[in-house]
Each structure stands twice: as structure tokens, then as C-alpha cells.
C-alpha positions in Angstrom: 0.0 0.0 0.0 1.5 3.4 -0.9 2.3 5.8 1.9 -0.4 8.2 0.8 -3.1 5.5 1.1 -1.7 4.3 4.4 -2.2 7.7 5.9 -5.9 7.8 5.1 -7.0 5.4 7.9 -4.9 7.3 10.3 -7.0 10.4 9.7 -3.8 12.3 8.8 -4.7 15.7 7.6 -1.3 16.7 6.1 0.2 15.9 2.8 3.2 13.9 1.7 5.9 16.4 0.6 7.4 16.7 -2.9 10.2 14.3 -1.8 7.7 11.6 -1.4 9.0 10.6 2.0 6.7 9.7 4.8 5.9 12.7 7.0 6.8 12.8 10.6 4.1 13.8 13.0 2.9 13.2 16.5 0.0 10.9 16.9 -3.2 12.3 18.5 -4.9 10.0 21.0 -7.5 8.8 18.4 -4.6 8.1 15.9 -2.9 5.9 18.6 -6.2 4.0 19.0 -6.5 3.6 15.2 -2.9 2.3 15.1 -3.6 -0.3 17.7 -6.5 -1.6 15.7 -4.4 -1.7 12.5 -1.6 -3.6 14.4 -4.2 -6.1 15.6 -5.5 -6.5 12.1 -2.0 -7.0 10.8 -1.4 -9.7 13.4 -4.7 -11.4 12.6 -3.9 -11.4 8.8 -0.3 -12.5 9.1 -0.5 -14.8 12.1 -4.0 -16.1 11.6 -3.4 -17.5 8.1 -5.3 -14.9 6.2 -3.8 -13.7 3.0 -2.7 -10.0 3.5 -3.9 -9.3 -0.1 -7.4 -9.8 1.2 -7.5 -6.2 2.6 -7.4 -4.4 -0.8 -9.8 -6.8 -2.6 -13.4 -5.8 -3.2 -15.8 -8.1 -1.3 -19.5 -8.3 -2.2 -20.6 -9.8 1.1 -21.8 -7.9 4.1 -20.6 -5.7 5.6 -18.3 -4.7 2.7 -21.0 -4.6 0.0 -18.5 -4.2 -2.9 -15.9 -2.3 -1.1 -12.5 -3.4 0.0 -11.9 -4.0 3.8 -9.5 -1.0 3.6 -12.2 1.2 2.0 -14.7 0.0 4.6 -12.4 0.8 7.5 -11.8 4.3 6.1 -15.5 5.0 5.6 -16.6 3.5 8.9 -13.7 4.6 11.0 -13.1 2.9 14.4 -16.3 0.9 14.0 -15.2 -0.4 10.7 -11.8 -1.4 12.0 -13.4 -3.2 14.9 -15.7 -5.1 12.5 -12.8 -6.1 10.3 -10.9 -7.4 13.3 -13.9 -9.2 14.5 -14.4 -10.9 11.1 -10.7 -11.9 11.0 -10.9 -13.3 14.5 -14.1 -15.2 13.7 -12.5 -16.7 10.5 -9.4 -17.8 12.5 -11.6 -19.5 15.1 -13.5 -21.3 12.4 -10.3 -22.5 10.8 -9.0 -23.8 14.2 -12.2 -25.7 14.8 -11.8 -27.5 11.5 -8.4 -28.8 12.4 
């Protein structure tokens, strides 16, 4: 995911400079909370057997309804991140029960 797209879920209001380097900024409390969700989602996708490429793919099923999980998280904010994490956790539990 490009840096500019990665900053969207963080609710970063600045812009990437002409150099194209990632900006340095202090996290606000809500950005810290967002980051904690994103870290948990990363752990769930990499450690839980999910393919990381799942996040940028359009999914027709609820709750995504044609959006990617990333688009859904951006649109729904913290609630969307919590829902994506819940779905990933649920999928991991289902996989563990099948083994």
C-alpha cells in the first residue's frame, strides 16, 4: 500500500511532501487507537493464516458490499476497524475448529 493511502485510515490531515517521504508527525490520541486496531488487524492477517492481499480486494458480502476492507475501514472509522478485526478473529476461530 502506498504511503499516501496508508495515511488515510490514520486520519492524517497533512500531505506527503514533494520528496515523497513519509511525514513525521505526533499521533493524536485517536490516531494511537487507530494504530492499535491496525496492528491487531496486521497480526490477525499474518498470524491467523489470512492472506494479506485480502485487505485491498473488493468483497461483495456484508458488511463490505462491494468495497475493500480498507475502504470499509476508512468509511466506517473505528467501528469499521473493529468489525474487520472481529471478522478476521471469527475466521481464525472457524479454521482452528476444522483442524
